[in-house]
C-alpha positions in Angstrom: -12.9 71.1 -77.7 -13.0 73.1 -80.8 -16.2 72.1 -83.3 -15.6 70.3 -86.5 -17.7 72.5 -88.1 -15.7 75.7 -86.8 -12.2 74.6 -87.6 -10.6 74.2 -90.8 -8.8 71.0 -90.2 -7.4 70.9 -93.9 -5.7 74.5 -93.4 -3.7 72.6 -90.2 -2.5 69.8 -91.9 1.3 69.1 -93.3 0.1 66.0 -95.6 3.4 63.9 -94.8 5.1 60.9 -96.0 8.7 60.4 -94.8 9.0 56.7 -94.8 12.7 55.4 -96.2 10.7 53.0 -98.4 8.4 55.9 -100.2 8.7 55.7 -104.0 8.0 58.5 -106.3 4.6 57.7 -107.5 3.3 57.7 -103.9 5.0 60.9 -103.5 3.0 62.2 -106.5 0.0 61.1 -105.2 0.7 62.5 -101.9 0.3 66.2 -103.7 -2.4 65.5 -105.7 -4.3 64.6 -102.7 -2.7 67.7 -101.1 -4.2 70.0 -104.1 -8.0 68.4 -104.0 -8.1 68.9 -100.1 -6.4 72.1 -99.5 -4.1 70.9 -96.8 -1.6 73.4 -95.8 1.5 71.6 -96.9 3.4 68.4 -98.3 6.2 67.0 -96.3 8.8 64.9 -97.8 12.0 63.5 -97.7 14.8 65.8 -99.5 15.0 63.3 -102.5 11.5 63.6 -103.3 11.6 67.1 -102.7 12.0 68.7 -106.4 9.2 66.0 -107.7 7.1 67.6 -105.0 8.0 71.2 -106.2 7.3 70.0 -109.6 3.4 68.4 -108.8 2.5 71.2 -106.5 3.4 73.8 -109.2 2.4 76.8 -106.6 -1.3 75.5 -106.5 -1.8 76.0 -103.0 -0.1 73.2 -100.5 3.7 74.4 -99.2 6.4 72.2 -100.6 8.5 71.2 -97.1 11.3 69.4 -96.1 13.2 67.9 -93.6 16.8 68.3 -92.0 19.1 66.3 -90.1 16.4 63.6 -89.9 15.1 61.3 -88.0 18.4 61.9 -85.2 19.7 65.3 -85.8 22.8 64.1 -84.8 24.8 65.1 -87.8 27.4 67.6 -88.2 25.7 70.9 -87.9 27.6 72.0 -91.4 25.7 69.1 -92.7 22.6 70.1 -91.5 22.9 73.5 -92.5 23.6 72.8 -96.1 20.9 70.2 -96.2 18.2 73.0 -95.2 20.3 75.4 -97.8 20.3 73.1 -100.8 16.3 72.4 -99.9 15.5 76.0 -100.3 17.6 76.6 -103.4 15.2 73.3 -104.5 11.8 75.0 -103.6 11.3 74.3 -99.8 9.2 76.6 -98.3 9.8 75.6 -94.9 12.4 73.0 -93.7 11.6 70.8 -90.6 15.1 70.1 -88.8 16.1 67.9 -85.9 17.3 69.5 -82.7 20.6 68.2 -81.4 19.3 66.1 -78.7 22.5 64.3 -77.3 23.8 68.1 -77.2 21.2 69.4 -75.3 20.9 66.2 -72.9 24.3 66.7 -72.5 24.0 70.1 -71.2 26.0 71.8 -74.1 22.7 74.1 -74.9 25.1 76.6 -76.8 25.9 73.9 -79.2 22.2 73.1 -79.7 21.8 76.7 -79.6 24.2 77.1 -82.6 23.2 73.9 -84.5 19.5 75.5 -85.0 21.1 79.0 -85.9 23.0 77.7 -88.6 20.0 75.8 -90.2 18.0 79.2 -89.8 20.8 81.4 -91.5 21.0 78.6 -94.2 16.9 78.9 -94.8 17.4 82.2 -95.7 14.3 83.7 -94.3 12.1 80.2 -94.7 10.4 79.3 -91.8 12.2 76.7 -89.8 10.5 73.8 -87.4 12.3 72.6 -84.5 11.7 68.9 -83.8 12.3 68.5 -80.4 11.7 64.5 -80.1 10.0 65.1 -76.7 9.7 61.6 -75.9 13.2 61.8 -75.2 13.4 64.9 -72.7 12.4 65.7 -69.4 9.8 68.4 -69.2 13.0 70.6 -68.2 14.5 70.4 -71.4 11.7 70.5 -73.6 11.1 74.3 -72.2 14.8 74.7 -72.7 14.8 73.5 -76.5 11.8 75.6 -77.1 13.8 78.9 -75.5 16.5 77.6 -78.1 14.2 77.6 -80.9 13.0 81.4 -80.1 16.6 82.6 -79.7 17.9 81.2 -82.8 15.4 82.4 -84.8 13.1 79.9 -85.6 9.7 79.9 -86.5 7.9 76.9 -84.9 8.4 73.9 -82.4 7.5 70.8 -83.4 6.9 67.7 -81.0 8.5 64.2 -82.9 9.7 62.5 -85.9 7.7 59.9 -85.5 10.6 57.6 -85.4 11.1 57.4 -82.3 9.4 55.4 -79.1 6.3 57.6 -78.8 4.7 61.0 -80.7 2.6 63.8 -80.0 1.1 64.4 -76.3 -1.9 66.9 -75.5 0.5 67.5 -72.3 3.9 68.1 -74.3 1.8 70.4 -76.9 0.3 72.4 -74.0 4.3 72.5 -72.4 5.4 73.6 -75.6 3.0 76.4 -76.3 3.2 77.5 -72.4 7.1 77.8 -73.3 7.0 79.7 -77.1 3.8 82.0 -75.9 1.4 82.7 -78.3 3.2 84.4 -81.2 5.3 81.1 -82.3 4.3 78.0 -84.1 3.7 74.7 -82.4 3.4 71.7 -84.4 2.1 68.5 -83.1 3.5 65.5 -85.1 4.0 61.7 -84.7 0.8 59.4 -83.8 -2.3 62.0 -84.8 -4.2 59.5 -87.1 -7.9 60.5 -86.4 -10.2 63.5 -86.5 -10.6 63.5 -82.2 -6.7 63.4 -82.5 -6.2 66.5 -84.2 -9.0 68.3 -82.2 -6.8 67.6 -79.0 -3.9 68.5 -80.4 -5.4 72.0 -81.7 -7.2 72.6 -78.2 -3.8 71.9 -76.3 -2.6 74.8 -78.7 -1.2 73.3 -81.7 -1.1 75.4 -84.9 0.1 72.8 -87.5 -0.3 69.2 -87.5 1.9 66.7 -89.0 0.0 63.3 -90.3 0.2 61.0 -93.0 -3.4 60.0 -92.3 -5.0 63.2 -93.9 -7.4 62.3 -96.0 -8.6 59.9 -93.5 -9.3 62.6 -91.2 -11.1 64.6 -93.6 -13.3 62.0 -94.1 -14.1 61.4 -90.2 -14.6 65.3 -90.1 -17.3 65.0 -92.7 -18.9 61.8 -91.6 -19.2 63.5 -88.5 -21.2 66.9 -89.8 -23.4 64.5 -92.1 -24.6 63.1 -88.7 -24.9 66.2 -86.8 
């Protein structure tokens, strides 16, 4: 397991608030926390993105948002426009949801086109493809990873946090094997403790999506004090 004293936990974390009832005040607090703790990014729903961009104001954490969230089942053109608008409004990265139904239905080309159009719409900004691994077989996960790489995405991501279950170590390992070392893997969904983060990092994740970032850092500080 990674040594908590050697791993920069904050630099792994996308400080996340994607609840449908999130308020502007909560999003502002999320951004303030991200700046104070040095998190890698803040991830919010598209309606909150302009507010997050304004509050962060280039002070470190990246403003990021989602597209086709949480189902991935919208029209590709709609998903691409949502992603493009997010970039226009200041998103530095976009986390899109895979067209899960197309993949599971055997239409890999449709799933590939879906990702590729979002990637194009983002004009060079990194795109993370959320696979919703709990809904896929291992073979489908590996195929989705190949599609993400071929379409020009920058990351694969385990989960939305809104389906049956979230990230697992086994899935992170599978995704890392499938994409290789030069591609991003983000673990999200159910990552709530320092030990969760350490397990996901050991399995191959280089980004962590969580709404528990502050508590995780507090656990790390307490562990260092007691070492």
